C-alpha positions in Angstrom: 13.7 32.8 -21.4 12.6 33.1 -17.8 15.0 34.7 -15.2 17.3 32.1 -13.6 15.8 32.6 -10.1 12.2 32.1 -11.3 13.1 29.1 -13.3 14.9 27.5 -10.4 12.0 28.0 -8.0 9.6 26.6 -10.5 11.8 23.6 -11.1 12.0 22.9 -7.4 8.3 23.1 -7.1 7.7 20.7 -9.9 10.2 18.2 -8.5 8.4 18.4 -5.1 5.1 17.6 -6.8 6.6 14.7 -8.7 8.1 13.3 -5.5 4.8 13.6 -3.7 3.0 11.9 -6.6 5.5 9.0 -6.4 5.0 8.7 -2.7 1.2 8.6 -3.0 1.4 5.8 -5.6 4.1 3.8 -3.8 1.6 1.2 -2.4 2.5 -2.5 -1.8 0.7 -5.4 -0.2 1.9 -8.6 1.5 -0.5 -11.5 1.7 -0.3 -14.9 3.5 -2.7 -17.6 2.3 -3.2 -20.4 4.8 -4.9 -23.7 4.0 -5.7 -25.7 7.2 -7.1 -29.1 7.7 -8.2 -30.7 11.0 -6.9 -34.1 9.7 -4.3 -35.1 7.2 -2.9 -38.3 5.8 0.6 -39.4 6.8 3.2 -37.5 5.0 0.8 -34.7 4.1 0.8 -31.3 5.9 -2.3 -30.2 7.8 -1.3 -26.6 7.2 0.3 -24.9 4.1 1.1 -21.2 3.6 1.9 -19.3 0.4 3.3 -15.8 0.9 3.2 -13.1 -1.8 4.0 -9.5 -2.2 2.1 -7.6 -4.8 0.9 -11.1 -6.0 4.5 -12.2 -6.5 5.3 -15.4 -4.4 8.2 -15.1 -2.0 7.7 -17.9 0.5 6.2 -21.3 1.2 5.6 -23.1 4.5 4.1 -26.4 5.5 3.8 -28.3 8.7 5.3 -31.5 7.2 8.7 -29.9 6.9 8.1 -27.2 9.5 10.3 -24.9 7.4 9.7 -21.6 5.6 11.2 -21.8 2.2 12.1 -18.7 0.1 10.7 -18.5 -3.4 12.5 -16.5 -6.1 14.8 -13.5 -5.6 12.3 -11.7 -3.4 12.4 -14.6 -0.9 16.2 -15.1 -1.0 16.9 -11.4 -0.3 15.1 -11.5 3.1 16.0 -14.9 4.6 18.7 -13.4 6.7 16.5 -10.7 8.3 15.1 -10.8 11.8 11.6 -10.4 10.4 12.0 -13.7 8.4 12.7 -15.6 11.6 9.8 -14.0 13.4 7.5 -14.7 10.5 8.5 -18.4 10.5 7.6 -18.7 14.2 4.3 -16.9 13.8 3.1 -19.0 10.9 3.3 -22.1 13.0 1.4 -20.4 15.9 -1.3 -19.0 13.6 -1.8 -22.3 11.9 -2.2 -24.1 15.2 -4.6 -21.5 16.6 -6.8 -21.8 13.5 -6.7 -25.6 13.5 -8.1 -25.6 17.0 -11.2 -23.8 15.7 -11.9 -26.3 12.9 -13.8 -28.9 15.0 -16.6 -26.4 15.8 -17.1 -25.3 12.1 -20.3 -26.5 10.5 -20.6 -25.0 7.0 -24.1 -24.4 5.7 -23.2 -25.6 2.2 -20.9 -28.5 2.8 -20.8 -30.5 -0.4 -17.7 -32.4 0.5 -17.4 -35.4 2.7 -15.3 -35.3 5.8 -14.2 -32.5 8.0 -14.1 -28.9 6.6 -11.0 -27.2 5.3 -10.3 -23.6 6.4 -8.7 -21.1 4.0 -7.5 -17.9 5.5 -6.0 -14.9 3.8 -4.1 -12.4 5.9 -3.1 -9.2 4.1 -1.4 -6.0 5.1 -0.7 -2.9 3.0 1.8 -0.1 3.2 1.9 3.2 1.5 3.9 6.3 2.1 5.9 4.5 4.8 2.9 3.6 6.9 0.3 0.9 7.3 -2.8 1.7 5.3 -4.7 -1.6 5.5 -4.9 -4.9 7.2 -7.5 -7.6 6.7 -8.5 -11.2 7.2 -10.6 -13.3 4.9 -11.9 -16.7 6.1 -13.4 -19.3 3.8 -14.7 -22.8 4.6 -14.3 -25.3 1.8 -13.5 -22.5 -0.7 -16.7 -20.5 0.2 -16.0 -17.1 1.8 -17.7 -16.9 5.2 -16.3 -14.0 7.2 -14.2 -10.8 6.6 -12.4 -8.7 9.1 -11.1 -5.2 8.6 -8.4 -5.1 11.2 -7.8 -1.4 10.9 -11.2 -0.6 12.5 -12.1 -4.0 13.7 -15.2 -4.3 11.5 -16.6 -7.8 10.9 -18.6 -8.7 7.8 -20.5 -12.0 7.7 -20.7 -13.3 4.2 -22.3 -16.7 4.8 -24.7 -16.5 7.8 -25.6 -20.2 7.7 -22.1 -21.3 8.7 -22.2 -22.0 12.4 -19.0 -21.7 14.4 -17.2 -19.1 12.4 -19.7 -16.3 12.6 -19.4 -16.4 16.4 -15.8 -15.2 16.1 -17.0 -11.6 15.8 -18.2 -11.8 19.4 -14.9 -13.2 20.7 -12.9 -10.1 21.8 -9.8 -12.1 22.7 -9.7 -13.7 19.2 -10.4 -10.4 17.6 -7.4 -8.8 19.4 -5.2 -11.7 18.4 -6.1 -11.1 14.7 -5.6 -7.4 15.0 -2.2 -7.8 16.6 -1.0 -10.3 14.1 -2.1 -8.2 11.0 -1.7 -4.6 12.0 1.2 -5.3 14.3 3.3 -8.3 13.2 2.5 -8.4 9.5 3.1 -4.6 9.2 6.4 -4.9 11.1 7.7 -7.8 8.8 6.6 -5.9 5.7 8.3 -2.7 6.7 11.6 -4.6 7.1 11.2 -6.6 3.9 10.5 -3.5 1.9 14.0 -2.1 2.8 15.4 -5.0 0.7 12.7 -5.0 -2.0 12.2 -1.3 -2.7 14.2 -1.4 -5.9 12.7 -4.6 -7.2 9.0 -3.7 -6.7 6.9 -1.4 -8.8 4.1 0.5 -7.3 0.8 -1.3 -7.5 -1.3 -0.1 -10.5 -4.5 -0.7 -8.5 -5.3 -1.1 -4.8 -4.9 -4.7 -3.4 -7.9 -6.7 -2.4 -8.1 -5.3 1.2 -11.1 -4.1 3.1 -11.0 -0.3 2.8 -11.1 1.6 6.1 -12.6 4.9 6.9 -9.2 6.2 8.1 -7.6 5.3 4.8 -10.3 7.0 2.7 -10.1 10.1 4.8 -6.3 10.3 4.5 -6.5 9.9 0.7 -9.1 12.7 0.4 -6.9 14.9 2.5 -3.8 14.2 0.3 -5.8 14.9 -2.9 -7.2 18.1 -1.4 -3.6 19.3 -1.0 -2.2 18.1 -4.3 -4.9 19.5 -6.6 -4.7 23.1 -5.2 -0.9 22.9 -5.3 -0.8 22.0 -9.0 -3.3 24.8 -9.7 -1.3 27.4 -7.7 1.9 26.3 -9.5 0.3 26.8 -12.9 -1.0 30.3 -11.8 2.5 31.2 -10.6 4.0 30.1 -13.9 1.5 32.2 -15.8 2.1 35.3 -13.6 5.8 34.9 -14.0 5.6 34.7 -17.8 3.3 37.7 -18.0 5.5 39.8 -15.7 8.6 38.8 -17.7 6.9 39.8 -21.0 5.8 43.1 -19.5 9.3 43.8 -18.3 10.7 43.0 -21.8 8.0 45.3 -23.4 8.9 48.1 -21.0 12.6 47.7 -21.7 12.0 47.7 -25.5 9.9 50.9 -25.2 12.5 52.6 -23.1 15.2 51.8 -25.6 13.0 53.0 -28.5 12.4 56.4 -26.8 16.0 56.8 -26.0 16.9 56.1 -29.6 14.4 58.7 -30.9 15.6 61.2 -28.4 19.2 60.8 -29.4 18.2 61.2 -33.1 16.4 64.5 -32.4 19.4 65.8 -30.5 21.8 64.9 -33.3 19.6 66.9 -35.8 19.3 70.0 -33.5 21.6 72.8 -35.0 22.1 74.3 -31.6 23.9 71.2 -30.3 
């Protein structure tokens, strides 16, 4: 067996590596899917929102009831939080802001009659107790038109023929509004919600559908550059400790053997 002091140090090192691995894999995403119409029939909402965390639904909102309703245990656990109240107010504001943009949209491939419908997905991601991703995806009549990586404010035009929506990337005020809502507000709500959800949520097996940012990739590479050498060093230390322990045992056995032989020779010496 290894000496107690060595075994304790190795155990602590292994526990630290396990804790780090758990932190690296503890990623969660919150997404809000908005469907917005410029016109709606009486009794039908012009805006509906479905909220989910790690693809699990936790809220529903529509302008007909003007109420955010919790879904399942995840929703019920956070209804009393300050973030829930703030989220309810912001959903109505975001819906109204996007609705004002609908009249100028002219989709290139509009196969439906009537005014277009705007689908917007807002997602934010947290990992290791920090915001690691925030994005917007804008679709017109179910066709993706524009993407925004809010972490580095990078726009990607998917459907160049759609007039009205591609001009958004030149609107600095609008871009700042999207950045504040995703990186700021969404991240803040998510942080508070996770305090109530941590025991119910499992780490995501794969990364959520968010636009990857250069900052996130750089951070992941830095973490991996630290973890791999740490594991290698720990294995080397274990090997050295075992080798030194075996040498110590061999030396002790040899010393005992020499002492035994020496005592035997002395006992046979007639002069003693």
